[in-house]
C-alpha positions, 0 to 999 in steps of 0.5 A: 278389115277386109272380109272373105264372103265366098260366093255361094255362102248361105247369107246366115254364115256370111253375117256370122263371119262378119262378126254378128249373131242375128235373132231377126227371123229370116223368112222372106223370100227374094221377090217378097223382099224385092217387093217390099223395095218397090214398095219403099219407092212407091211408084205412084207416089214419085209418079203423082208428086214429080209429074207436075212439077217436071212439066212445069219446067219441061213441059211434055219433054219428060222422057229424056229426064226420067231415062237419064235419072234411071241410067244413073240410079241403075248405076248406084243400084249396081254398086249397092248390090255388090257391097250389099252381097259382100256385107249383107247385114241388117244396116244396109248401106250403114253397115257396107260404110262401117266395115269399108270406110271405118267408124268415123265413116261409118257412123257419118253414113248412120247419122245420114240414114238416120235423117231420113228415119225421123223424117220420111215415113212422116212425110210419106204418111201425110202424103197418103193421109191427103188422098185419104182425105178426098175419099173420106173428108170427115177425118182430118189428114193428121188423123188420117196421118197418125192412123197410117203411121200407127197401122204401120207400126202394128204391121211391122212388129207382127213379124217380117213374113206377115209384114212382108206379104202385106207390103208385096200384095200392096205392091201388086195392087199398085203395079196393076193400076200404073199398068191399067193406066198405061195399057189405057193411055196406050189404047187412046193415042191422040198425039204422034211419038212427036214429043219424044223428039227434041222439041216440047210444048212449054206454056204457049209455045213449042221449041227446043228444051236445051240439055241443061233443063234436062240436067237440072231436073235430073235431082227430081227423077232421081229421088223418084226412084229412090229406096230402092237400096231398102231391099239391102235392110232386110238382109238378115231376114231373106232366104237364099245366097248373099249374091242373091240377096244382093241383087235385090237392089238392082232388081228393085231398081229395075222394076221401079224405072219401068212402073215409073217410065211406062205410065208417062209414056200412056199419059204423052201419047193420049193426053193433048199436050196443050190440056196436060201443061195448063192441067193443076193434076196431070196425073187425074187429068191422065185418068179421066181422059183414059178411063172417065170419071172413074179413073180419077176413083181408080188413081186416088184409091191407089194412091192410098194404098201405095203411099200407105204402103211406102209408110210401112215398108219405110218404118220396117227398112229405118227400123232395121237400121235403128236396130243395127245402130243398137247392136253395133253399140253406137249409142249409150247401152241401155239405148243400143240394148233397147234398139237392138232388142228383138221381140222372140214371139215375132223375131222383130225389132219392137223397140226400134219400130215403136222409135221410127212410129211415134216420132213419126206421129209427133212430126205429123203432129206438127205437119208444119215441121214435116213438110218444111223439111228440105235437106232431105235430097243432100242427105240422099246425095251424101249416101250416094258419095259415100257409098260411090267412094266406100265401092272405089275403096273396097276395089282398090284396097281389098281387091283379093275380097271375094264378091258374091256379086259384081257390077258389071262394066267397072268403073263406069257405075262408079263414074256414072253415080259420081257424075249423078251425085254432083248433078243433084248436089248443084240443085241444092240451096246452100242453106239445105247445104248448110244444114246437113253439114251442121247435123253431121258436125253434130254427129262428129263432135258425138263420136269424138267425146263418145263414140271414139272412147268405146273399142267395142262399137261397131265391132260386131255383137259376138265379139262383145259378148265374148268381151262380156263373159272374159 
């Protein structure tokens, strides 16, 4: 099961060496791919969603939680980069699970990703729609969500270069908003750095925050960084070596962490603690405090752009996973052929893009269903655990395997990621865990009854085409 991918090999040759031909268009520079991955995380959206929740439990003692979550996220990113450099395929971590852990676990990894592909774009579009409705109330939230999903689909189909550049520009705007807020906050310091010590304002009292409370909030912070692995899903469309493509995950994670932590520092220094604690919208309060009423408008416009961009990049990345599953023949022949179809004029997997968009629109129409999905956290933990296990298996079983990129301080990164995954799993409810287990059980039944009987599934399309010619 080992595959030799020399460090200096161009990624196109590496893909062929792994048994695939790639009709996808290799047109992205490594910088653009990293920008797409940052947009997939959407630091503005993560900050807007997480800060109110964290303040309610930790008061103003936010930095330790953000830093601990960042350490775990970086450990995961280094793991992703090593494995992604060995297997620079469009399926990203799904392809890693398939190649390292074998077909049954590969399909389980695919299922974990597909749960995200069904629900996350719809939920993100609803988030963008909520802010757009504040700016233009005449258009209902659901209508805005449908508009954003449709626009994302059209941009994604237009070609990877056009959609990638659009995403990169939107990320630049998002970063500019966060940097402006940070600089304005540091220019309006109203309190000292004591908020970074071991006490915090919680409710109406001042007291120490226990380490257990901080660990209990790690799941929220870690999910706020999630999405940087999407850089790997564009491996077959990114120019350069396998090493550079793999490093996209680490670079995206680093940028995301900086863009999320710096505004928090500015907010904690610029906004009086008591006001921050009792605010219904701490981020808007931050904007008003340092930039006046215009600050709120800037934040809301930035949020719409950033979260729309997250919708676009989610559609782009999940369509690549669907495409990879079709190319691997994970479904009945007609479905697999359709999902793997690449439109020659644009070089994009149009059917896979359309599937993600249509599912998102359906869920947005029934918005209560999209918002009721609570087991995504468990889904993400399963992905973390699968990839950590894959790293251990790869290091011990495939010791002679050439690794274009090697993570530093092995096995510390794996131990940190496993510890983080366990911490996050303890924060999920039994019902959420059971829901995810039920999905995986259904997938195992499908695998046993259908996929296990298909010898060509997951073998690479070059080998499959050779058998068809025979």
